[in-house]
Each structure stands twice: as C-alpha cells, then as structure tokens.
C-alpha positions in Angstrom: 90.7 34.1 120.1 91.2 30.6 121.7 88.6 27.9 121.2 88.4 24.3 122.0 87.4 21.1 120.2 87.5 17.4 120.8 90.0 15.0 119.3 88.7 11.7 117.9 89.5 10.1 121.3 87.2 12.6 123.0 90.0 14.7 124.6 89.9 18.5 124.6 92.3 20.3 122.3 92.8 24.0 121.9 93.2 26.0 118.7 94.2 29.6 118.3 92.6 31.0 115.1 91.9 34.2 113.3 88.4 35.5 112.8 85.8 32.8 112.5 83.2 33.2 109.7 80.6 30.5 110.3 79.0 31.2 106.9 82.1 30.0 105.2 82.1 26.6 107.0 81.4 23.6 104.8 78.0 21.9 105.2 77.9 19.3 108.0 77.6 15.8 106.6 76.6 12.8 108.7 78.9 9.9 107.7 78.0 6.3 108.0 78.7 4.8 111.4 79.8 1.4 112.6 77.4 -0.3 114.9 79.7 0.5 117.9 79.9 4.3 117.2 77.8 7.3 118.2 77.5 10.4 116.2 79.0 13.5 118.0 79.0 17.1 116.8 82.4 18.7 117.5 84.3 21.9 116.5 86.9 21.2 113.8 90.7 21.6 114.3 90.5 25.3 113.3 88.1 25.9 116.1 85.5 27.5 113.9 83.3 25.1 112.1 81.2 22.2 113.5 81.5 18.7 112.0 80.2 15.3 112.8 82.4 12.4 113.9 81.8 8.8 114.9 83.0 8.1 118.5 83.7 4.6 119.7 81.4 3.3 122.4 82.7 0.0 123.6 79.3 -0.7 125.4 77.8 -0.9 121.9 80.2 -3.7 120.8 78.7 -7.1 120.1 79.7 -9.7 122.7 81.7 -12.7 121.5 79.6 -15.6 120.1 82.6 -17.9 119.7 82.8 -20.9 122.0 86.3 -22.5 122.4 86.6 -26.3 122.8 88.1 -27.7 126.0 91.0 -27.3 127.0 91.2 -24.0 125.0 89.9 -20.7 126.3 88.5 -17.6 124.7 91.0 -14.7 124.8 91.0 -11.2 123.3 93.0 -10.9 120.1 95.3 -8.0 120.7 95.6 -5.1 118.2 92.9 -6.1 115.8 90.4 -3.3 116.4 90.4 0.3 117.3 87.3 0.0 119.4 85.8 -3.4 119.9 87.7 -6.4 121.1 87.9 -9.5 118.8 88.5 -12.9 120.3 90.3 -16.1 119.5 90.6 -19.5 121.0 93.9 -20.1 122.7 95.5 -22.9 124.6 
C-alpha cells in the first residue's frame, strides 16, 4: 500500500507501509503553537496514523516595531528564525 503525508514544510511525501491498524495509533495531541503557526492534521511518516503539527504561516508574523535612527535602516536579520523575520538596524 502506498500512502502520502505532508512534511513539516508542507510538501507531499510518500510512504510504503505494511497493514495499517488505526486502532493502534497513539492518541492525537494538540501541542502548543507559536503565534505564527496554524494547526494542521497530517498523516505520520508511516502513512497510517494522523497527528497534529504546527505549520508556519508568515502572514501571522508580527510586523517589526523597531524604528532605526537616521542614517541607519531597518533590515532583516538573516538566519535568526525558522518562520518569521527578525530585524535589526544597519548602516
């Protein structure tokens, strides 16, 4: 049997598994989410059981509230977040 699921980034992935017995799946638990995440129900890596995951939604990120003094400008700080941009003042 070939089933599909979603990776954390929202991409399809395929899994080939033996017989699926849904009654043996662990209970679904909703984990705490960050303010920029939405809860999605997906099939696990084995392709049998459902689970909840938090998925990044950049549109839910809080806009920057920092104001840079002249002549500096506000720029994204690279590599500091998996989802939402953070900012810093730069010359």
